[in-house]
N, C-alpha and C positions, 0 to 999 in steps of 0.2 A: 172341669177343674183337673189342677195339675197333678199328681200324684209324686211320692216320696219317690219312686222306684222311674217316673219320668225324668224326676228333675233331684235325685240323691246318691247314695253311693254306688260302683261300678261293675259291670260285669266285662272282662275283654277278650275280645275275637280277633282274628287275624286272617288277612286275605293275602296270598301269594302275590307279592311282588309285580310290578310290570314286567316282563321279561325284556331288557333294554340288547339292543346288538351288541354283540359282542366283536372287538376290534380284532380285526384278522389282517394278519398283513399284507399290505395290498405291494409288496414287492420294495426292490430299489428306484431312487430315482430315475434311473435308467430303463426302467421297464420289465424288468423278470416277472416275467406271467405266470411263476410256477408256485412262486413261495408262498401266494396266495393259498392255494390246494393243499398243501402240505397237512397233516394231521397234526391238532393244534393240542401244543400241551398244556397243562394244569396253570404253568406258571407266562403264557402267552397272553393273557386278558389282562396281567396284573405287572408286567413288563419286569418282572424276575426270570430268573435263569436256572435250570439247576444243572451247575458246573458239571461237567466229566460224565452226562448220563449219558450222551448221544455222539454220533461219528461226524464231526461237522460235515463230513463232503457226501456222508450217506443223507444226511437233512439239507440238500445245497446250497450248504454254506463253501463255495470252492475258492474265492476269491482272498488274497493274502494281500498286505500291504501296500506292495506297490501298484499292483493292477487293481486293486479294490478303494484304497483310498488315496494315495500318492497322485498318481495320474488323476482322477476328476477331480481333485481340488486344484491341481496346477493348472490344469487345463482351462477349470472355468476362471482362475484369478489372474489367465492370463487373456482370453477373450478377446474384444474388439480395442482393449486399449491398448497394445504394447505394440501393434503395427499402423495404428491410425490416429491416438491422442496423447501418447507420452511429449511429440513434438510441438504440440497444441499448449499442453501445462507446462514444457519449459519455456519455449517462445514467449509466454504471458507472465505469468509466475517469477520467471527465474533458476537460476540453480538451487540458491539456496531456499529459495520458498519451497520450489518442490520438494527437495530433501525431507525440508522440515515437515510440508504434506506428504509424503509418504510415510515420514518416524509416526504422525499422529495416527493415519490411517492403520498403520502397521499394528501398533501400539493398541488400539480400539479391539484388531481383529486378534494379537496375542491374547489379551485378556478375557475377550469370548470364547476363542479356543480353547482358555483354560477352565470358562465354565460348561465348553459344549463336551469336552474330555472328563470333566470330573460328574456330571449327568451322565453319559455315555458309558463311563463304568462304574454306575452305582446299580447295574442290571442291564438286562436286556432290552434293545430296543427294536422293534419290528421293523425297522423301515421308516420311509417317509422323515426321516432327519426331526427339523426345526420342528414341526408341525407334533410330532409325537412326542417329543422329549417333552415338549412346551405343556401338550394337551393333558400327558400324563403327569405332569410335574406340579403343573399351576391350577389344573383343573381344568372342569370343563369351560367356564365362562371365559377364560383369559386364554385356552389353549384354542378354543374354537373361536376366538377373533382373530387372536394372533395367527392362526393358523390362514384364516380367511385372507386378514392382510399379505401373508406368506404368499398364497396361491398368487395375489395381484402383482405381488414382487416380481416372482417368476412369470408372469405374463408381460409383464413389463420389460423385464430383463433378456426375454425373448424380442419383443418389438426390437430393444435397442440393439441386440446381435445384429437382426435382420438389416436395420437399419446402418450398420456398418458395414455390413457383408454387401448392400448395395451401392454405397458410397465406393469400396473398393471395385465394385464392375465399372460402374460409370469413370473412375478415373483411368481404368486400362482399358475399356471397350468403348468409353463414351466418345464426343467429340475431343479431339485432343488426346485421346486415348494413346498407351504407350504400346497397345501391340494394334493396333489399327492405324489405317490411314486413309485419306481421302474421304468416301463417301459411305465407304465401308463401315460404320461406326452404327452404335444403340444411339436411338432418340435420348435426347434429356431433357429434363423437365420435371417440375415438381409432380406433375402426374403420371408423368412416364416412370420416374422414380418411384411414385406408390404403385405402379402396373407391377414394375420388376420384383418391389416388396413382397406384392400378393403371389406372385409367381413362385417365387422365396420359400414364403411362408407354405403355401400348398404344397409345394416340395418335400417338406418337411411334414406336414400334415400326414402326407402319403409313408413316410419311414416312419412315421408313429405308427401307424395303422399297419405295417405289413413289417416291418424289420427294426423293431425298439430295441430288444435283447439283442439281436446283433450290430447294433451300433453301443452298446456299452462294452461289446467284445475288441472293439476296434479301439474304445478311447488309450487304450495305450502308444497306437500305430499312429494316430492323430498326433498324439502329445511328443512321439520322436518326428512326425514332420514338421509341429511347428518348433520344437527346440532347436532342429535343423537350419531352419528360413533364419530365428531369432541369431546362432551364432553367423551364419554367413551375413549377417546385419554389421554384426559386432566390427566381423574380419573386413566389411568395405568401410567403415569409417575409419580404418588402419590404410586399409591400402588403396581408396579411390582418392583424387588430390583435389586441388582447385576446380571451378568450373561454372563460366557463365553461362552456358545454352542447353544446359542439362537439364533443370528442375525447370518445368513450365508453371504458369499460373494456370491455375482448374477454370475453365468455363463459366462455373458458378461464380466463381470469386469478381463482384462487379466494384468492388471497392479499388483494385490494382489496373484501372485499364491501360493505363500508361506502358504498362510492364508486358512485354511476354516471358521472359524469363528470370529468375530468381537467383541469387547468387549463392554457390557453395565455398567456403574456402578451404576444408580440408583439416586439418589438426592444425592449430593456430591458437597461442596464448592471448593474440588479442578479442579474437572471438569468444574465448572462455570469460577474458573479463567483461565484456562489454553483457555476457548471458548471466553472471552471477547474481546482478538484482533485477527485480521485476519490470517490465515494461508492458503492461493490462494494452490490451488495444481494443479491436473488435470481433466479431466470430460473425466472418463470411456464408456463413451455413445455417444463420439466426435472422437474416435481414439486418443484420449490421448490429445486431446487440450488444452493448459493450459486456467486455469479460471482467471480471475482479476474482478476489481469493475464493470466493464461495463457489462461484463457477466452476472452475478450475477444479476445485478438490471435489464438488458434488461430480466433476466427469472421472477423476483420479479414483475416487471410492466405487463408482458403480462399477470399474474393472476389476476388482478386487475384492466381490461379495461371491467367492464361490468357496469359503473355507468349511461352507456344512455339506457339501457333494461327498465329504468321505463318511460325514455319519450319515448321509443318505444311503449308504449302502450298507450298513449294517444286515442288513437280512440276509448279504448274500457274505460275509466274511468268515473264514475261518476261526480268526479270535478278535471279536471286536474290539474287547477291552485293551488289547495294547496295539493292532493296527489303527483306531483311531486316533488316539493320542501322537504317535509317533506320525503315523502318515500325514497326518496334518502338518503337524509341527515342521516337519521337515520340507512339505512345500511349500509354505509359508516361507521358511527360509530361502529354499531354492527361488521363487519368482520376488522376496525381497533384493538379493543381491542382484537376480536379472534386471530388474526395473532402474536400481540405483545404478549399473554399469550402463543402462542403456541411457538414461539421464547425461552422465559425467560426458559421454562420447557426444550425445547430439549438442551439448554445451558447448565442447571442443570443436567440434566441426561445422555446426551449421547456426548461420546468426539468426537472431530472434525473429526478423523481419520476414525472413524466409518460412520459418516454421510457423509463423501466423498466419502466413496467405498462401500456404499448401499442405493440409495435414498429414497428402500419404507422398511426403519430399524424400521416404526411406526409398522408394522403388526405382527412382532413376538412378539414383548415386548408390544402389547396389551392384557388387561385380557381377550376377547375373540377375537381373531385375526379374523373371520369374519367383527366385526365392520368396521375395515380398510378397508378389501377387497369390503365391499357394499360400504362404502364412496367413495372411489377411482373411483369405477365404473359408479356410481350414477350421483358422480361431474361429471366427465369426459363424460360419453355419454349426459350427459342433458348439459352441456355445449358446445359441439360439435353439440349437433342435435339445439339448438338453433342461434348456430349462423348458421348454415347451412340454416335453415328460412330466417332470418334475413337477408341475402345473397341475397337469392333468391327475396324477397318482395321487397327489394333495386333496384334489375335489375330491376322487373316488372315495379317498380316506374320509373324508367330512360327511360322503353321502352315508357312507357304512356305518360309521359314528354316530348317524342320526343326529348331529350337531345344529341342523335346524330342520328337525321333525322329516315330515313326506314332504318338503318343498324339495328336495334333490334324490327324491328315487327313482325319477327316470336314468338317472345316473348309472344305480346300479342293476334297473332293466334294461341299458344302453350299451352292455358288456358283453362279450364274444370272445370264448374262449381266452379267457381272462387279461384280455385287450381292453380297458374303459373306454369305448369308442364315443361314445356320449362324450364324457367327462375333456375328450381330447377336442371333441367339437366343438364343444363350449371356448375352447381354450382358444383355438384355432380363430372362433369367432372376435375374443377379445383382442388378441393380439393384433387382428387388421382395424379393431377401430384404436388402438393406438397407435398404429402407423400413421394413423391421418396426422398428428400430431407433425411430421415429417423430419425436425431436426433431432439428428442424433443428441446433441448436448441438452435438451429438454428434457428427453426423454430420461437421459442419463442419471440428470436431477432427480427425478421422480422415481427413476430405479432405487437409488441411495436412500433414501428418506425412508422407502417403504423395509429395505435392506435393513437399515439401520432399527428400524422399530423391532425386527423380530431379533434382530440381537440385545438391543434392550431388553425385549424380554424372557432371552435366556439368560443376561448375567441377573436380570429379576429373578429368575427361577431360583439361580444357583445362590443367590442371597438368600432369599426368600428360604430356603430349605436348612440352610447352613445358619440364619439365627434362630430356628424352632427349633434345634438341638437334638432335633429327629434321631433316636437311635439307631433307626437302621440306614442314614443316609452315611455311607462308609465308603467313600469310591476308592477304587484304586489307584487312580490318578491323583498325588498330593500336594502337587505343586500348585496348590490355588491356595487363597482363604478367601473371607469375605472380603478381606480389601480390596483384591483382582477384581471381584466381583464388582463392585461398589467402584471403583476408581473406572472400567470399562462400560458398567450405568451411566453412569454421568457423561462418561466421555462421546456416547452413542447419542444422548441428548442433547447435548451442549451442540454439537457437530451439524445433527438432525439440523436444528435453526441456523446455524450458521450455513448451511447449504442452501436453507430457502426455508424461511418462518412461517410461509406461508402454506407451503405443502406439508412442513411436519405436523403445525396444527391442524390441517385437513385431516390426515392421516392419523393425530393421537383422539382427536374427536370423532371421528368414526369407529375406531377403537375401543374408546371408551362406549357409544350407543351400541355396538355390537356385547359390549362385555354386559352391559344391563338388559339387554334383549334375551340374552341367553340365559342371563340368569332366572329371568322371569318367564321364560316360555321355554324353556329347554326341560326335558324330564331328568328326575331326580339319580334315576338308575345309573346311570351314565358317571355322577359324581359320586357315587357309591363303589362304583365299581375302579374307579380310575384313583381315587384320592383326588382331594384339592390341597394346594399349600393354603389358600385362602382359611381352611379349617383349620392346619396346624400354626398361622399366625394368630386366629384369634382365640386360641386355644392358650398360647400363651401370652396374648396382653389378657384376658379374661381372669385370669388364674392370676396374672400380677394386679390388678384392681381389684380383684375380689377380694385378694389380700390385705389391701392398703381400705377398703370399705370397712369401716370400725364402726359396731355398733352403739359403742357409747360415747361416741359423736352424731348420734341422731338429734335433732330438733323439729321439733311441732312444724315449726314454719315450712319444711322439707319433707312434710307428711306426705304421702299416697297409697293408697290403697295395694295389699301383696296379698293375693286373694288366691284362694283355695277350694276349687269347685268339688263338690263329693256326688258324684254322679253315677247313675246306678246301667242305664244303658246308652250308649250315644242316641241310638235310634230316638229313642223317647226326649231326648233335652236339645237338641239339635236349637231351638230360640234360644233355650236360655246360653247355652254356649256362647251361642253368638252375642247374645244382650251384655253378659258379663266382659267381653271381650273388648266393648268401649267403654265398658263400668272402670276398668283397672287403671285406667290413666295415665298409661304407658308404665308401668308396676309389675310387680312380679304376679305371672297369671297361672296357676299350677292346675289340671286338671283331674283327680283323685278317684281311682278306683278300690275298693276292694271284694278281692275273688276269695269264696270260703270254699273252705277244705285244708288238707295237710300237703306239706313238698312231696311232687313222686319224682317227677322230671326235672328237665331244662327245656323248657318254654319260652321261657323270657323274649330270647331274639325275636320269634315269629309273633308274641305279641306285640312287642313293641311296634315291629313294623305296621302292624295292623292301626296302634294307636297316632301313630304318625301319620300314616295315610288319612287318617278322621282329620287329622289338625291340616293338614293339606287340602282336601275335602272342604271344612268349613271355614280355610282362609283366616283362623287366629293366629295369633301372636300367643302363642301357650307353651307349659309342658307337660307332661304327664306322668305321674305316680299311678302307680299299681302294685300293691299290696295282697300277699296272702295271709289268711288269718281264721282262727277257727271261730270267731263271731264278727259281725257287723262293729260292733261297737270296738272291741280290741283292734283290728285293722284300719279303725278312723282316727282311733289315739295314736298307732305309729306315724298315720299320712301329717298329722295336727303337729308331731313333735321332729318329724324327721323328714319334713319334706324341707325343699331347698338346700342352700348352702350358706354358712360364713352368715355375713348381715344380710341376705336377704331369704328373708323368713317371712311365709304367712300370717299375716297381722291379721285378716278380717277371712271368715269361714262363712260359706255360703253355701248350703241346702236346698234340696227341694222340700214341697211340703207333704206330710204323712196323710194323706186320703185312701181311697177306696176305688178312686177311677181307675178304669183301665188305663193303661198308658197309650200312647199315641205314636206307630212308627212313622216318621216323618220322611226316612230314607223311601217309604213306599206310598207314600200319598201322593195322586197325579197331581193336588195343585199346590203340593208344597215346595218351596225353591230348593230345599234340602234334598232332594230326591236325587237317587243315585243306586247303580246298579252293580256297582262297584265291591259294595260288601256283602253280594251274594257267591256262594260257592256251589252252585247248583242247587240242590235241596237244603244244604246247610246254609246257615245265615249263621254270621258274622255277629256279633254284638248279640244275643239274643234279647228279648224282652217278656216280661210275664204276661201272657194273655188273659183274658177275663174270664174270671174263673178259679185261674192259677194260687197256689196260697202265696202271700208274701217272705221274703225272707228274714225279715225281724217285725217283731212287734212293735206298738206304739210304746212299750216301755221302754225298750231298749232306744228307739226313736228318742224318746224325750234326755235320757241317759247321755245319748251324744252330745245333746244340747248343754247337758248341765257339766259334762266334761270339757266343752269349748270353753264354757264362760269361766269354771274354774283354771284353765290356764291363759286364761287373761286373753281371750281371742276375740273379739268383735266379731258379731254374731247377725247372720242375715237368712230368712226362712222365703221362698219365694214362690208363689200359686199363682195361679192361671197363666201362666206364662206360653200354653202352646197355643195361646190367645194371640200372641203380643207377631203384629207384622208389623215389620221395620220399615218396608217398602210405601206402605199405606198412612204411616205415620207421616213419613215425610213429604207426603205430596198432598195429602187429608186439609182440607180447609174449618174441617170439622172439629179435628181434635186439637186442642189448643194447652194443654195444661199438664205440669206434672206436680200431684198433690203432695204436699206434707200434712201428715196427722201426728204433730207433737204432746198429745196427749196421751197416758197410760190409760187405757180405759179399764184396764184392771182395778185402778185405785186412782180414781176420777177427782184428786183432790185442788183446792186452791192456793196448793204451794206454788213454787216456780216450775211452770210447764217446759224452761228452757235448759235442762239438765244436760250434762255430757250427750245421753242416747237423742236426744232432740237435734242438737249439735251436728253429730255422725249424720244423722239422717238430711238436715242440710245441705250438708257436704256433700252427699253421695246424689242431691237432688243436681246442687250446682253441674257436679262434673258429668253429668247427664243432658244438662243444659248447653254442655258446649258438644256434646254432639249433635242434638236437636235443637240448634239456635233460633228456630221458628218458635220454638214452645216457651211456658213463660210456666216459673215455678208460683204454685199459688200455696199459703202457707195459712191451715185454720186454726183460727183462734179459739177454743172451746174451754170457756169459762165453765168450774165445776165447783159448787160450794160445798162447805162441808157441813158436818150434820149440824154445827151454830148457827148456818145462813142459809138453811132451806126456805125460810119464811121467804116467803115474797114481800113481804113487809120489811125485812131488811135492809136499813138504810147502806148499809157497807158493801153492798153487790155492786150497786154501778163505779164506785171507786177505785173497787179490784180490777174489774173491767177497765176500767181508763189505765190503772197504774198496769195491767198488764200489755195492753196494746203498744201502752207507750214506750215500756219496756222492752218488746219484740222489735218494733222500728229502729231503736236505738241501736239493741244488737243486730240486727240486721246492717246496718249503717256502719257500723264498727267492724263487721266481720266482709263489708262491699259484696254483700249479698245483693240483688233486684227480684224483690216479689212482692206479689198479690196478698195484702191480709186478707181474709176473710173469715167474719165472727161467727158463731156457731152459738147459740142460746138454750139448745135444747137442755144442756147436763143443768143448767140454772134455773129456767122459767118452768120444765117440763115437770111439774110435782109426781108422776108416774114414775116419769125415767127416773128422777131422784132416786124415789123409794127403791128401784130394782138395782141401783149402785150403790145404795146404802145394805141392800141384802149380799152384793156381789162381797162387799165390807168383810161379811163373816166367810166370805170364801177363802181372803184375801187377808195378809197381815201388813198392817199399815207401816210397820216399824222399819220391815227391811225389805216391803215389796214384795214376798215372798210368798207360797202358798201356807196356810196354818201349819203348824208343828204337830205333836202326836199326845199332846194335849187336847184338842180339838177334834170335833169329829164334822163332817160334811155327810149333812142331811140330802135326801132326796129332793127334798121341796127344797130347800137352798139353791142346789143346784140349778133346779129346773126356773126359779127365777131369776137367776144368773145366766138362764142359755136366754131368756126373755130379754132382758137388759142387751144381750150381744146382739140377740134379733135388730131390737130397735138402733144399737149403735153401728151394725151395719145397713139398716136402713136409712138412714141420717149419710153416710158414708156413701151408698150407692144414688141416692138421691142428686149428690153433687157431683159425679163421677161421669157424665155423659160424655163431657168433653174433654176426658182424661187419657192419657197414654200409659200414665204409671202411677200406681202410689205406694208411698211409704207410710208404715203405718209403725205406732211403737208396741215395740214387745215387750211385756213384760217376762221376767223372769222366769224360770218353772222351779218347779216344787224341789227343795232341795233332796240329795240324793240319803240324808239319814230319815227323812217321813216314813214312820213304821210301814202307811198305808198308801207308801208311794205308790203302787201299779195301780190304783184305783184313784189317785189325785192325778198321776200323770195321762191315764185316760180323759178324766173330766177336764185337764188342761186342754189337751188336743181337741175336745169337742167345742169347748168355748172358741179355740180361736177356730174351726172351723167355720163354727157359725157367724163370726164377725168379719171373715176373707168370702164367704160364699158371693159367689154370682159379680165379684168386682171386677175392674180390667185389672192387667198384670199388677201384683201388689207383690212388695217387699217389705216382710215383718222384721224391725230391725233393733239390737239390741246391742249399745255401744259400752266398752268398758277403758277408752283409752281417747285423750284429749287429742282430735284433731285439727282444731282450726283455730289462729293466731291471730291478734288484732296488734300486734307490735312489728316494726321494721325487723 
């Protein structure tokens, strides 16, 4: 048997939350190896900085705006595009379309930069750039998934840059190269190029393992070298005149075998006029694939995806809130002007046919060809190296944050002296796999889509936090609004599909799969530490819809159970908590608990954590409410009146049954499906339960008073007994268990009146709800004919007519209610004269008029009570004999005695004694008393 403390009012306890890994600075994108080892301030875990408290130089922050932001951003945005693929874009798309594509690309970048600046100036970011900002702003699910895709974007970007570097090496030192002659050339071919790329990839692997920090310090020198080479290219366009024998046809170009050299006109108005419009041709590096707007834009955008490089350096900047906005914006402006000038000069000097058939034509027309060669090699190799370092640091951050649990623990264990060797090795292997694609232009499209998705997420993060109106979102960078975030978001989304709809769809689907997986399987501690934009957005929307939910517009057609389950200790009521989760039918579900005592201290936070952990363990969709009171009754009154919010208030109160059986600890029971040790803290058990022999917290009189209070507050009432026997797994697989039983007869007053009153209809509604969960079962309704005093005689000719009338009415009612059920007739109430006599004796114990116990002018004799107990035992026998194949029984609950009764204590004890006899040794049973209409037969 279940006890009231197994399935009634609660005692809370708490366990310490699992200690989540604290995010530690993993250094800049370029591999600062010491930032992660510095002492962590209290703000390190949550992304906020205590301004003015520390000297930046003493804290390892030594980089200014130029070296820390401008140089890495400009260098990353030049990448392989500036010397290798601008001619490819201009030659195919034409000057007008090229300028339009640059405006679109830089428009997207500008709006994204505004979002980056807003987020980066709203608090301290500990390095990691995009991953850190998105994970700490959007939360674990979105941050982890976008961070994973950003990791792959860096891997693809590294492979793309290596492919471009290999192309430059082969053009300079391969067959027909500009710096070799005769037989002293590098062998060329698909697999020879893959070998060269692998050697470059291995070289950058060694650099990452040995001198990644040194590379970060030399980024200014590398940028200076690239800039000098670029200006030499500008001068060459103005200085070099027309020539027909300087630009050779590359050996890999099989499309122009009839020509050996390509034409170059120098500054020429006719050339400019011819290059204004588009002349889409074929790509000789991709087996003759047709070029169109999407392919040229994909290549263009892949070359300008370096706007996050400055944010990635945030952990090393003296003043991130100033350096990131100004350094990033100035680098964007500098590269934009450089690209526009380069595109215009190409259009004025080089025919589109030449640009389509030799992507490295800049080298032979340079005043000193080594300038171009140096620019190609430094720009591509440095970009590849920075992407490899960045991907390894992102992978290290994902592993430290335990985003994928223990799956990436090998990355943490594979760190030596702050250098994530294992992460670098994984990134290197993935770059090798991407290099098998071979074509620079195909890799560039994949790279563009991945980076666009990360930019989309950045704009989404800023838009979301702006729309929520969070008071703590006060960025120092003011030149943004939700409009800029929305335009940037839509722009990236549209252009992703313009570049390649297949790649874009795959990336978005992969991102959604990661979001769902992280939401289901990731620990909740990170979400609590970081915060999540989804929580802020949900709060914003839930509040709005709660205000719109008007209780005055409620209609019975849309009724659903809104349940308040009162529990004493979660340890003893696990099956009931699990069962009610199925019974709620997508309605409100609150688990309530009353603590006895006076308010002495603040313990709510710790106790709430225990209860939320219990909900996680049980996997139920519920809320918890814990109140402190001097008595159980007073606490239950608080819970019934105050639980819920707005129109979402409990309409059904469920309690466990009050008996003397010792509670069962389902957390410690070896055969229990709810077994766990998570709520044991050494010798101290959270959620303690009453042991056998311990006194109860309240007496039977107070329990019946709670029942009376519930009905007086117009709430439906359910008492649950024997739920320690409930085994949902057994019910789902058993072929023996077949029925859900409904007994719509008031056993306390078995008259021949209408047995299909409000209580009976409420029982049928609950039974149908459970039938939706246990689809293989059938509802069985027992039609119990009970004659009144005038029809006790077996010779009464009206009895058969009453039976037929009741059955016909029940069938008609079930049909109108769309309920499919088996009707089983029970004759004992009318055919068994002894049983009928005991029933009449019970009427001396109850009042027929209002179905409550007798008032103060009647006395309850011991003999009458004994005869009533015999009647209840016989009723229990009738029910038990028909419950062999029953999974769950619903039984009519008579109303308790009135509180105004003088001998209320005695009558309460008698009332509970009768209920105890009625439900003894039955399957899991719910005694139901409904006070509101819950069924509808109208449309």
